[in-house]
Each structure stands twice: as structure tokens, then as C-alpha cells.
C-alpha positions in Angstrom: 18.6 9.2 52.3 14.8 8.7 51.7 14.7 11.6 49.4 17.4 10.2 47.3 15.6 6.9 47.0 12.4 8.7 46.2 14.2 10.7 43.4 15.6 7.4 42.1 12.2 5.9 42.0 10.9 8.8 40.2 13.5 8.6 37.5 12.6 4.8 37.2 8.8 5.6 36.8 9.5 8.3 34.3 11.7 5.9 32.3 8.8 3.2 32.5 6.3 5.6 31.1 8.8 6.7 28.4 9.3 3.0 27.5 5.6 2.6 27.2 5.3 5.8 25.1 8.0 4.4 22.7 6.4 0.9 22.5 3.2 2.8 21.5 5.0 5.0 18.9 6.5 2.0 17.2 3.0 0.3 17.3 1.7 3.4 15.7 -0.9 3.5 18.3 -0.7 7.5 18.3 -4.2 8.2 20.2 -2.7 6.2 23.3 0.5 7.8 23.0 -1.1 11.3 23.0 -3.1 9.9 26.1 0.2 9.3 27.9 1.6 12.7 27.0 0.1 14.6 30.1 1.2 12.1 32.5 4.7 12.0 31.1 5.0 15.8 31.2 3.8 15.8 35.0 6.4 13.0 35.7 9.2 15.3 34.1 7.9 18.2 36.2 7.9 16.0 39.2 11.5 14.8 38.8 12.5 18.5 38.1 11.1 19.6 41.4 12.6 16.8 43.2 16.1 17.5 41.7 15.9 21.1 42.6 15.3 20.3 46.3 17.8 17.4 46.6 21.7 17.4 46.7 22.8 14.7 44.4 25.6 12.6 45.9 27.8 11.0 43.4 26.4 7.5 44.1 23.1 8.7 43.2 24.3 10.4 40.0 26.0 7.3 39.0 22.5 5.6 39.3 20.5 8.2 37.4 23.0 8.6 34.5 21.9 5.5 32.8 18.3 6.3 33.2 18.8 9.7 31.9 20.6 8.3 28.9 17.7 5.9 28.1 15.1 8.7 28.4 17.0 10.8 26.1 17.4 8.0 23.5 13.8 7.3 24.0 12.7 10.9 23.4 14.9 11.1 20.1 13.2 8.0 18.8 9.7 9.0 19.7 10.3 12.4 18.0 11.7 10.5 14.9 8.5 8.5 14.8 6.5 11.4 15.3 8.2 13.2 12.5 7.6 10.1 10.1 3.9 10.1 11.1 3.7 13.9 10.5 5.1 13.2 7.1 2.4 10.4 6.3 -0.3 12.7 7.3 1.1 15.5 5.1 1.1 13.0 2.3 -2.5 11.9 3.0 -3.8 15.5 3.2 -2.0 16.3 -0.1 -3.8 13.2 -1.7 -7.0 14.3 -0.4 -6.5 17.8 -1.7 -5.6 16.4 -5.1 -8.5 13.9 -5.2 -10.9 16.9 -4.2 -9.4 19.2 -7.0 -9.8 16.2 -9.5 -13.5 15.6 -8.2 -14.2 19.3 -8.5 -12.8 19.7 -11.8 -14.7 16.6 -13.3 -17.9 17.4 -11.3 -18.1 20.8 -13.6 -18.8 18.3 -16.4 -21.5 15.9 -15.0 -24.5 15.7 -16.9 -22.8 16.9 -20.0 -22.2 14.6 -22.8 -18.8 15.6 -24.5 -18.4 14.4 -28.2 -15.1 14.5 -29.9 -15.0 17.3 -32.5 -13.6 17.2 -36.1 -10.3 19.0 -36.1 
């Protein structure tokens, strides 16, 4: 019975960590989110190992099911927010490259005075 309670506790801790990560993603706190990633992966591994060594009675499965559902929803939302952030970063990189190209093109003319010619 204590193994079942331990497993339930691990799922609850995993969900708490997932909720924290989702909050960080919603607040665009990307560095902090990445900081939690290792702990999250370790928590998933811990739950996976516990599930492999524990027979899950129906009552425990019933308790775990909503936790799993919420975990999956959180992961989907986090992935969506991360994909949006990647698009923002791509746009910034593209903008930076365009700025560099413009600066490079106009930099070749620095120090030269250009006069309109008669055509």
C-alpha cells in the first residue's frame, strides 16, 4: 500500500513541477523554465521506474488518471508556447540578418560623397 501512496505522491509532485513550468512559459521566463527542465525529466524517470515496479490497482489508476490528463495538457501548452517563442526568435534573427546586410551594403559607401548625375 505504501508503494501505491508513494507513486501517487510522485505523480502529484510531477504535476506541481509541470504547473510551475507552464506558469514560467506563460510569463515568458524562458531561462527559469529551462532551469526546471532537468528536474522535470528526473521526476518523469522516477515515476516511470516506480510504475514499472508497482502493480496499479484500479483505485490508484482512477486517482492517477486526472493527474496524467493534466500533465499531458500542460505539456501540450508548454510545447505550443515554446514553438511560439521559437518563431519570435527566428523573426529576430531574420531581422538581425537583414539589418546586418543593410549595414554592410551602406558601409561600403561610408566616406564617399555621392552626387546625382545628369542623365
